[in-house]
N, C-alpha and C positions, 0 to 999 in steps of 0.2 A: 458252670454247667447251665445250659439253657433249657427251658420248657416251653412247649406250645400247646395251648388248648385248641385242638384242631377243628372242632365243630360246635362251637358255643352258640346256643340261642341267646337272645338278648338278656333274658332274666338270669341265666347262669353266668353270663359275662359280667353283669353288674355285681352279683354276689362275689365272684372271683376277685374282682377289683377291690371290693370293700373289705374282704378278709385278708388281703395281702398285708404282711408285716415287714417292718424294716429288717433288712438282712436276708429276706427270702430270695430263692433263686429267681432269676429274671424269667417272667412268664409273659409270653406274647399270646394275645387272644385273637383267634381268627373268628370274627363274628359272621360266619357263614355256615349255618348248620347243615347245608345241603351239598357239601363237598362229596366228590366221588372217590373211591379207593385210589384211583390213579393220580389223584391230586396230592396224596400224602408227601411224596418227596419234595415237591415245591413248597407246600405249606410248612413242612418241618424245617426245610432249608438247613439241614445239618444239626438240628437240635437233638440233644441226648434224651429228653423226656417228652413223650407225647401223652397229653391228657385227652382221653377219647370218651365221648358221650354215646355215640350210636353208629359211627361209620365203620364199616367192615375193613379189616386190615388183612388181606390175603397175604400168605407167606411170600409169594413171588413179588408183591409190592414192597413188603418189609425189607426184602433183600436190596431194594433200590434206595432205601432211606439211610444214607450215609450218616454215621454217628449215632443212630438210634440205639439206646441201651435199655430204656425203660418205657413201658406203657402203663399209665395209671388209668384203668378202666373204671368209669363211673357207674359201678354196680357190681353184681355178682355173676352176671350171665355173659362173661366174656366169650365163652365157647360158641355162642351164637354169632359172634362177629370175627373171631380169629382162632387160630390153633396155638394155644400157649406152649405146647410141647415143641412144635416146629419152630416157634419164635425163640424158645430157650436154646435150641440148637444153633441159632444165629447169634446167641449172646444177648438176646432181648428178654428181660424179665417182665412178666405181666403181674401187676398189682391190682387186687380187687378191693372193693369197699362193701363191707357187710353191715347190716343193722341200721343203716341210715334212714330207711323208710319203712321199718317194720310196722309201725302204727298206721302209716298212710296206706300201705298195701292191704293190711288187715281190714281197715275200714272199707276199702274198695271191695274186697272179697265179700264182706258182710252186706254191703249195698247191693252187689250183684245177686247175692243170695235172696235178699228180701224182694228185690225187683223181679227176679225170676219166679219166686214162689207166688207172688201176687200178680204176675203178668202185666206189670205196670207199663213197660216199654211198648208191648204189643197193643195195649188199650190206647196208649198215647198216639201211636201211629195211626190206628184206625179212626180215632176221633178227629185227628187232623185231616183225615180223608173224608170226613163227614159221616162216618159209621159209628153208631152208638153201641160199641162192643162191650158187653158185660160178661166177665168170666169168673168162674169160681177159682179162688186162690187156694194155696196150701197154707194152712195155719202151722206156724213153726214152733210155737210153744209146745214143749213135750216131745218134739221130734228129735231124731238122732242125727247129729252132724259128724261125719267121718273125715278125719284129716289124713291125707296121704303125704307123709313127711311131717316132721315136727321140729322146726327151728324157731327163730324169733318171731317170724310172721305168724306161723301157726299158733304159737303161744298167745299172741295178741288176738287172733281170731277166736281162740278158745275162751279167752277172758270175756270177750263181748258176747259170745254165744251162750256161755254159762249164765251170764247176767240177764239174758233174755229168756231164760227158762228152758234151754235146749240141753239135751244130754250130748256129751262129746266123747267120742272114741277116736283112737289114732293108731297109726302104724308108722314106724320109723325104721330106717335101715340099720341103725345101731340102737341098742337098748336105751330107753328113756323112761323117766318117771316125771309126773307133774301133778300137782294137786287138782283133784276133780276130774282127771282124765283117765279113762281105762285104755290101756295099750293092748292091742290084739294083733293077730296076723293080718296081712293085707287082704286076703280073701274074706275074712270076717268083717273088716271095715267096709268092703264093697257090698257084701250081702246084707248087712244090718243097717246101713245108713240111709236115711231119707234124703240127705244132702251129702254129696262127696265133694270135697274141696282139695285141690292139688297144691302142694307146697314143697316141691323138690327142685334142686338145682338140675340143670341139664348137663349130663355127661354121657359117656358111653354106656353106663349101666342103666340110666334112666330114660334114654332116648327110646321112644316107642314102647315104654313100659306098660302103659295102659292100653293093652291090646284089645282086639275084638273079643277074645275070650274073657278078658277081665271085665269089659263092659257088659258082657252077657251075664256075669255074676252079680251085677248090681241089681238092686230092687227095681221091679217095673214101676215106672213113675218117679224115678230118682231125679233130683236136680243136681247138675254137674257144674262146678265152678272151677275155672282155671285162671289164676293170676300169676302162674309160675312161668312156664314156657310151653308154647303150642306143641312142639315136637315130642313132648312127653306122652301125648295122647295120640293114638291112631286116628287121624282126622277123618278118613273116610268111614271108619267103623262108627265114630261118633255121629257123623252126619246120617248114616243109615239108622242108627238107634234113635235119633231125633225124629226122622221121618216116620218111623214105626211107632213112635211115642213110648218106646222102652225108656228112653230118657225123656222125662216130661218137659224139661227146659234146661238150657245151658246158659250160663253167664260167663262170657269169655272176654279177657283183656289181652290175650296173647294168641299168636297164630303162626302157622308154618311159614307163611309169606307175609312180610310186613314192609310197607303198608298193605293192608288187605285189598286185593284187586276189586275193582268196582263190580265185576260180574262173578265174584266168587260164590260158590253154592251157599256158603253160610249167610250171605246177604239176602238170600231168597227164602230162607226158612223162617216161618213166623215164630217158632218157639225157641228163639235164640235172642239173648240180649248181648249186644256188642259194645265194647269200649276200646279206644285206640291206644292200647299199651300205655295207659296213663295212670295205673293204680298208684304208682310211686310219686305222682306229680302233685305235691303240695309245697307251699313256701317253706314249711318247717323241714320237710325232707330234703329239699334243695339246699337249704342252709347246712344241714348235717352233712350232705354229700360233698359240697365244695370244701367245707372245713376239713373233712377227712382226706380229700384230694391234696390240699395244701400240706397236711401232715405227712402224707406219703412223700411229696416232693422234698420236704424239709429233711426227712430221714434219709432219702436217697443222696442228697447233697452232703450230709454229714458223714 
């Protein structure tokens, strides 16, 4: 059984080669991270396993991939790139990797929170343009952080926030308990929190879940952080709330369209801090990720 890493950047390719063990399934690494969906059939060349980092796999393209039986997606957000149910109907199983970057993403969410609260990115931009911008920041000690969704990443965010003197409340779709965290309903999280941070997988239930009405229930002057998936939040409603200052500042790592277009409205709003879907990108997380991908391939072959 053959595997192909279809869209490896150089750093992931090097880790993949280093973590290979004797007896592993044959893995060919395509060191071109910029392939297009229509390139899949040629890149896979009949291989049974596709290891996919970020390239969309539409169902009509998957139908043309002779021999493909397994997709090992490097992360949890496969639904942003493919339809697992439709692929299953074709006999293609989609395997996800959870937990590999919980600490990395949590630290990024915290970094976006602090940067947003203290307007650091905006002051940096203005100073580079020759303007001595001095802004009052939000002091976070004693403030309430509300977590929408509570898995491994949110637990790490809570650990860091509690250690910095914040109160943490949370809502989760299924009942949860965690030391130091008060679990309340979603509307209460939105209404009581000075900072709201999104930590949900994207699926049919969560797509567009943070609606215009939900945003209206947030405190005026709230800071909104999203390191989960852009499509969970009504983007236009968020932009309107930023323009009206109902949302004081947003720290975003994820977007409806990625890469974010040059002329996108979010690039023109001063009270937004943007990062390029990179919350998970640390050497430690990449090591965990590729180790887990190899383990999937080993299990598939066995």
